[in-house]
N, C-alpha and C positions, 0 to 999 in steps of 0.2 A: 796380347797387346791390343785388344779390341777397342780400348778407349781412344786409340789414335783416330778412329773413324767417327767418334762422337761429334766433333765440330761440324762434320758434314751431315751426319744423320739427324742431329737436332734441328738444323736449319731446314733441311729437306722435309722432314716430317711436320714441322711447324707450318711451312709453306703450304703443303698439301692439305693439312687439316683446316687451316683458315680459308683455303680455296673452296673447300666443301662447306665450311661453316661461314656462309656468305654474309649473313646479317650482322652489321656492326653492333656491338654491345659491350657493356662493361666487362662481362665475363670473358668475352673474346679477347679484349685488351689484356685482361689479367693473365690469360693463357699465354699470349705472346710474350708478355713481360716476364713471366716465370721461365719461359724457354730461353730468353736472352740472358737472364740471370744465370741459368744453368750453363749456357754457353760460356759465360764469363768464368764460372767456377771451373769448368773443364779446361779452359785455356790457362787458368792459373796453375792447375795441377800439371799441365803439360810443360809449362815453363820450369817448374821445379823438377819434374821428371827428366826433362832433356838436359837440365843443368847437371844433374847427378849421374845420369845413365848414358848420356850421349844420344845419338840419333835413335828415334823410336820408329819401328818398321811394322807395317801390317800388309799382308798379301791379300788382295781382294779375291774371294773365292778359293783362297789357298793355292792359287796357281803360282808356279815357280818363276823366279826372276831369270831372264828379262822378259818372258813371254806374257805374264799376267800383269794386271794393274796393281801397282804398289803405292802405298801411302807412306811417306817418310816425313817425320817431324823432328827437326833439330832445333836448337835454341833460337835461331833466327826466325824460323817459321812459327815457333811457339809464341815469340814476342809479337809477331804480326797478328796472330790469331787473338791474342789478348787485347791488343790495341783496337782491332776490328770490333770485338765484343763491347769494349768500353764505348766506342764511338756510336755503335748502333743503339746501345742502351741509353746514352745521353740523347740521341735524336728521337728515340721512341718516347721517353718521358716528356721531353719538350713538346713533341707533337700531341701527346695526350692532354697536356695543359693548354696548348694553343687552340685545339680544335675540339669542340664537343662531339660526343658519340654520334649524335643525329646528323652531323654534317660530314662525317668521315666517309670517304669513298670505300666501297666494299673490297676493292682490289689493292688498296695501298699496303696493308699489312702482308698479304701473301706475296706481293711483288717485292716488298722490302726483304722478306726472308729468302726469296729466290735470289735476290741480289747478294745477300749475305752468304748463301750457299755457294754461289760462284766465287766469291772472294775467299771463303774458307777452303774450297777445293783447290784454288790456285796455290795457296800456301801449303797444302798437304800433299799434292801430287808428286810422284817421283819419276814421271816421264813426260816427254815433250808433247805427245799427242793429247794426253789428258789435261795438260796445261792449256792447250788450245780449246778443248771442250769447256773447261772451267771459265776461260775468258769469254766464250760465246754465251754461256749461261748468264754470266755477270752482265754482259753487254745487252743481251735481249731484255733482261729485267730492267736495265737502266733506260733502254729506249722506251719501254712501256711506262715506267714511272715519269719519264721526262714529258710525255704527252698525255698522261692520264688525267691531270687536272688543269691542262693548259687551254688558253684561248687561241684564237686563230693567229694572233701575232706571235705568241710564244711558240706555237708549233713551227712557224717559219724559222725561228731561231734554232730549232732542233734539227733542221735539215743538214747543216754542216756536220753536226755531231754524228748523225747516222751515216752520212756519206763517207766521211773520213775514216770512221771506225770500220765500215764495211771494206774499204780499201785495205786497211790494216789487217783485217781478218783474212782477206783473200791472200795477201802476202804471207801471213803467218801459215796458212794451210799449205801454200806452195813451198815455204821454207821447211816445213815438217816433212813433206815428201822428198825434198832434195837431201835433207839430212839422212833420212832412212835409205835413200838410194846410194848415198856416198858412204855412210858408216854402218849400215845394216842393222841398226837398232835405234830405239828412241828412249830407252831407259837411261836416266841421268847417270847412274853409277856405271853402267856398261858403256855409255857414250864417253865418259871421262877417260876410261881405260883405253878405248880405241882412238880417241882424239889425241892422246899423248903420243902415240906412235906416228902421228901425222903432223906433229908440231912444225910450223913453218911452211906447211903446204898452202899455196895461195888459194886453193879451193876451200880450205877450211876457213881462211880469212874472209873469203867472200860470203860463205854461209853465216859466219859470225856477224858480218856487217849487215846482212839481210835481217837477221834476228834482232839485232840492236835497233835497226830502223823500225821494225814492228813494235818493239817495246818502247821505243822513243815516241811513236805515235800515241800509244796508250798512256805514256807519262806526260805528254804535252810538250815535247821539245820542238824547237825551231827546225824546219819551217812549217810543219803541219800541226800547229798548235791552236789555230784561230777558232777551232770548233769549241774549245772549252770556255773562254770568257764570254761568249755570246749565249751559250746554252745554260750554264749553271745558274745565272741570275733569274731564269724563268721558273726555277723549281721552288716549291714551298720550303720555308726556312729549315725545318728539320731534315728534309731530304738533301737540301743543298749542303748542310753541314756534314752529312755522311758522305756525299759524293766528294766534297772538297778534301775530307780527311783521308778517304781510303782508295778511291778508284785509281788515281794516278800512282799511288804507292804500290799497287799491284804490278804495274809496269816496271817500277824501280826494283821491286823484289825479284822479278824475272830477270832483270839485267844482272843483279848481284849473283843470282843462282847460276845463270849461264856462264858468266866470266869467272866466278869463284869456284864453282863445283864441277862444271862440265868442261869448259874450254881449257887448253894449256895455260899455264900461269905466266908465260913470258909477256912482258909489257910491250905492245906493238903499236903500230899506227892506229889500230882499232881503238885502243884506249885513249891515245892522244887525240884522235878525232872526236871522241865522245866528250873529252874535257873541253875542247875548243867550242864545240856546238853548245855546251852547257854555259860557257862564259858569254857567248853571244845571246843565248836565250834569256839569261837573267837580266841583261841590260835592256833588250827590246821589251821584255814583259814588264819591267818596272816602269819604263816610260809609258807603256799603255795604262798602267795603274794610275799614274799621275794625271793622265788625260781624262780619266773618268770622274764623274761628279755624283755618283751614287754608291752606297756602301757595298752592295753586292758586286757591282762592276769592278770596284777597286780591289776587293778581296779576291775576285776570280782571276784577275791578272796576276795578283801576288801568288796564287797557287803556282803558276808557271815559273815565276821568278824563284820561288823557294824550292821547287822541284829541281831547278837547275843547280842549286847548291848541292843537293844530294848526288846528282849525276856527275857533277864536277869531282866530288870526293871519290865516286866509283871510278871515274876516269883516271885518277891518280893511281889507283890499283896497287896500293900497298896495304899491309895489315892495318896500319894506322889510318889510312884513307878510308877503308871500308868500315872501320870502327866509327869514324866521324860520320859516315853516311848513315849507319844504323842509328847512332845517337840522334842525328838530325831528323831521321824519320820519326823516332819516338817523340821528339819535341814537337815537330810540325803537325802531326796528326791531332794532337791534343789542342795546340794553340789555334790552328786554322779552323777546326770544327767549332771551338768555343767562340771565335770571332764572328763566324757566321751566325751563331745563336745570339750573340750580343747585338748584332745588326738587326736580327729579327725582333728582339725586345724593343730596340729603339724605334723600329717601324711600327710596332704595336702601340707605342706611346704617342708617336707623332703622326701615325697613319701613313707614313711614307719613309723611304730611305734615301730620297733625293736630298742631298746636302743643302741645296738652295732653299728647301722648305722645312728643314729640321732646326731644332734648337731647344734650349732650356732643359735638357735632360739632367744636367748636373744638379740643378735646383730641386728637381722632383725625385730623382733616383741617384743620389751620390754613390751608393754602393755599386750600381751598374757602371758608373764612371770609373771607379777604382778597378773593377774587374777589366774594363776595357783597357785602362792604362797598363795593367800588368801584362795582358796578352799582346797588346800592340807594341809595347817596348820590347817584349820578348821576341816578337816577330822581327823587329828591327835589329835585335842583337845587342841590347844594352845589358851590362852586368848588374846583378849576379843571376839574371834570369836564364832560362834554359837555352834560349836562342843564342845568347852570347857564347856559351860553352861549345855549342855545335859549330858556330862560325869560327871560333878560336881554333878548334881542332883542324878545321879545313884550311885556315890561313897558315897555321904553323906547318902543316904538311906540304902545302903549296910552296912556302918559302924554302923548306928543306929540299924540295925537288927543283928549286929555282924557276918555278913557273910564275914569274913576277907579274906578267901581264894579266894572267887569270886571277891572281890574288888581288891585283888592283881593280879588276872588274867586280869582284865580289865585295870589295870595300865600297865602291861607288854604288852598287846596287843596294847595299845596306843603308847608306846615307839617304838615298832616294826613297827607300821603304820608310824610314823614319819621317821623312817629309810628308809622305802620303798619310801616315798614321796621325801626324799632327793636324793635317788638313781635316780628317774626320773628327778629331777631338774638338777643334776650334768650332766647326760648323754645327755639330750635333750636340755637344755637351756644354761648351763654354759660352757660346753666343746665346743671348736671350732672343726668343722668337719674336719677330715683328709681325708676321702674317701667318703664324701657325699656332696650333694649340697642343698642349701636352695633356693627353687623356689619362691622367693619373687614376681616374675612377675605374678604369678597366681592371677587373680582378685577375686577369691572366698573367700580367707582367711579373708579379712577385714570385709565384712558383716557377715561372720560366727562368727568372734570374737565379733562383736557387740551383737549378740544374747547371747553369753557367758557372756558378760559384764552385760547385763540386769539380768541374773540369779545370777551373783556374787553380784550385788547391792542388790538384794532381800535377798541373804544369809547374807550379811553384816547388812542389816536391822534387821534380826532375831537376830544376835549376839549383835549388839550395842543397840537394843531395846529389850533386853532379858526379862526385867521385864514385858512388855506388852505381849510378846509371852508366857512367863510362866503363866501369868494370864489366857490367852486364853486356854492353855493346861490344867490348873487346873480346869477351868470351864467345859471343855470337859470331864475330868476325873470324876468330880462330877456328870455329867449327866450319865456317864457309870455306876457309882455305885448306882445312885438313881433309883433303879428298880421300886419303887412304882410309881414315876412320869411317867416312861416309860410305865408301865402296864396300868396306868389310861388313858394315852393318847391313847393307842391302843385300849383297851377294851371299852372305851367310844365312839369310832367311830361307828356310826349307819349305817347299811346297810341292804340289803335284806337278808332274812333268807333262809336256804336251802330248807325246805319244809313248806308248809302251809296246815294245817288241818282244815277241816270243823267242825261243832258242833258235829256230830256223832263221828268222829274220836277223837275229843278232850275229849269227855265223856269216850270213850274206853281207852284213854291214862291215864285218871285219875284213872281208876280202876286197871290199871296194875302197877306192881312193887310198892306196897304200902310202902315198906321199903325205897323208894326213895322220899317219899312224901314231906319231908322237903328240900327245895331248899338250905338250908345252910349246909346240910350234904355233906361230901366229899366222903363217901363210903357207902356201904350197911349197915355198922354198925357204921358209924360215924368215926371221926378221919381221919388219913391219908389214902389216896387211895392206894390200892394195884395195881400192874400191871394188875391183872385180871379184876379189876373194869374198868380200862381204856380201856382194849381190848373189853369189852362187851358193852361199851357205844355206842349209836347210835347218831342220829342227834337231834339237838335242835327242840322242838316242839312249834309252835305258833298257837293259836286257831283263829277262825274266828273273834273273837272280837279284835284280835291284841295283847292280853296279853298271857303270858305263863301259861299253866296249872300247877297245883301243882307238877305233875310228870315232871321232867325236861328232863329225858332221857328214851329212849326205848331200851330194850335189842334187839340185832340184831336177836336173834332167835325167837322173837315174831312177 
């Protein structure tokens, strides 16, 4: 199952190659483009394979579970890989049309592939520590890209981005240590088995709260969200489109993976708190969007508002709620990325995205106006576009759970989103410019518009083919909730053991810790394991005969 590692290997090898191949050229661009197309092809294969075969598992270095690094791709992670490849491909093509080779920064393409490497690794990893590592690779690349082509003012806007995410990374690393100290493992499959025996333990709830706080920072939830709307507008348009589409969704993916695959499935105050924070975030963020008067600022605040719809559905924590969240992720990545690209085309024609200085785009580029209307109305949630079906699923599930206040907040946020989209339409497209010029002679805007058109067609396909997209999301949600299938796929993967004991050591091991003689016991006295049991466990023992002795564990002190 080595193809499971291809999304990671392709991005890493491309990043390293372009890092050595420093001089920007058409051949270099073609190499990166070919790699991204290959990433899309691999992701497409993984979607079909995970649909038909279930979770796909690969042991790094063939080390056994749970000691070695394991990559696991189920349908949900395969969908996320496919969406990431599509978004990077669109941003890459747009950037090629926008910027000539001679003006391209030598580090933009390598850093973009390092960013994709971190994103792909986040979706593929099967343990908590390597999720932290993937997050850090993604964030370090994002810090570099944020400041790579920035001026002094833009760099100042990046300070909150770096500071808040460094705090989140510190909390994440601390949470990883606490989880290992409490449960004795970091492998998702092993964690889910051990966490089940501690369901209801307040310490488990506290750990879950800490991890959700970390993922909430990455996703941009209230109150630590202000780093996003000030930093994203400073990015070049193709990079802003990729950031807006993918980075916050990695945090949401981690939430779904934690709550659906790892933690016990009882709905608790943890889920209720996530839902209420989401409701507050969508209202605060959409008000921030209304207050802005430039396209990138409006769209950046709308990232936060729309992310809150996804986390609200996760907070409902029902199969239908998680289905709604996954469908909404699929819709939002395509729509939000394309809206940033449309804003970039408008800025290319008007030489600004300040609404007070824009206008006349409908007369010169009516096709661009149609694309904007499709994506803007989808973001607001008008039928029959993809945004409507995502919000419909969330509202229906909220009404079923009698969460009337949260449903009301989502409706208000949708109406205010429509207002802000009309604001952009009236200023940039419908109003004739009185003191601005539309530079229709610029040859770049037409091929850039074609890239946006392809993204819009994909978005329309999700909306008009909503039945198939919902079935795909439902199947992915079923896989997230089916922890037994996930555990069986991972734990049944055979690899090398950590230690190998000879006959003498095997006999010594049998005589030690007789209270652990039964391999079926979970603790020294049976029943649920205590944190002390996990902390005192050592490595798995395998005798010279290749079979396990009756004593499965050794105390570290012996």
